[in-house]
N, C-alpha and C positions, 0 to 999 in steps of 0.2 A: 425407323423410330416413329411412333405415333404422335401426332399433335392433340394436346389435350387443352382446349380453351374453356375457360369458365364464365365467358362473357355471354350473357342472355340478351336477346333482342325480343322486343314487344312492340306491336303496333297499338297504340292507345285507341281504345274503342270509339268509333263515331268519325265522321268526317267533320272537319271544321270549315264552315262556310264564312270565309273572311270578308265577304260583303255585308254580312249581317252585323247588327251591333255588338260591340265588345262585351264579353262575358267569360266567366269560367266554362271551359269546356268539358272538362273532366277532372274529378278529384279522387285520388286514390289514397285510402288509408293503407298503409303498408303493413303486411302481415309477418314479415319476417326481415331480418336485418340485411342491408345491402350496400353496395357501393355504386353510386350512378357514374358511369363513365363517360357518357356522352348522350345528346339529345339532339334530333334532326327532325326535320319538317319535309314531307315529300308532296309534291303537288300533284292533285288529281284532275284539276281544271285550271287551265292557263289564267294567269293572274293579269288583270287590267286594272291598273291603278295609276294613272298618270298623275294624279293631284296629291293623294296620301297613300304610301305603301302600308300594307297590312303589317302588323307586328303580333307576333305570338311569344309566348314565354313559359319557363318552367318555374315555378315558385315552389318553396318549401316551407312547411310548419314543423317545428321540432317541439311535438307535444310532450315528450319525455321530460324535456328541460325546461319547457314553458316559455320557449322562445318563440317571438312573433314570426309571422309569414315573411319570408325574404325570397327576392327574386334570384335565381341561380343562372338562368341562361334568358337571352333575348334573342329572338329571330326575326331580321326585318326582310319581309317577301316584296322585293321590288317588281316593277313593272316589267311583263313578259316573261316571268318564270314559267318555263313549260311543263307540260304534263310529265311526270315521272322525274322531273329535276328535284334533287335534294339540296336543302339549304341549312347550314349549321350556323350556331352563333359564331361572331366573331371572336369571341374568347369564352373557354369554359375550364373550370377547374372540378375534377371528380370531387365528390362529396359522399359522406356516410349518412345513411339513413336507419334509424332503429325502429323496430316494430311499433306501431301506433302512430309514427309520423306520418306526415300527410305531404303527398305530391300534387301540385295543382298544375294543370295544363290550360293555360290561359289564351284566349283570343284576346289580345291587349287592345290593338288599335284596328278600327275598321277600315278597309281599303275604301279609297274614293277616286273616281274615275270621271271624265267629262262626259263619256257616253255611259254605257253600262257596266258598272262595276262588278267584276267577277273574281274568282280565285278560291279554291278548295283544297283540302289536302289532309294529312294525317301526320300525328306525331309518332316517331320512333324513339324508343328509349333503350339504351345499351347499359346494362347493369350486371353486377356479379352477386349472386347470393352469398350470404356469410354463414356458414354453419353455426347452429346454436353450440354455446359451449357448456352446455349442462352436462351434468356427470349422468352417468348410467346407473339406474337402481339396481 
């Protein structure tokens, strides 16, 4: 029996420098309906943040129904997160995204350290594409 998974994985483009000022890192205007199942953050540079932990988040803007931007996941990156370590939000509820809706991958809180603050990494998104329900002509 073959296993057929419909979950896709994507690394969001660009490395997030969590020692830099907070800002939106990447904004994705979705081109097809999907269900977002999970988001993670994988460290590519050791985190040094003994005063303030870095925080990243996934936000969502529902443009189809004109609903304002809402935070869907928050990930706190504690001191000494090792290279290659994956951090997930403490809680997450999968959600539906329609085409033209927007996903915002945000660097929310800058890491602060008594020495040299450091910490970089990438967002990973797990999602399932929803086929178009349009009829065939």
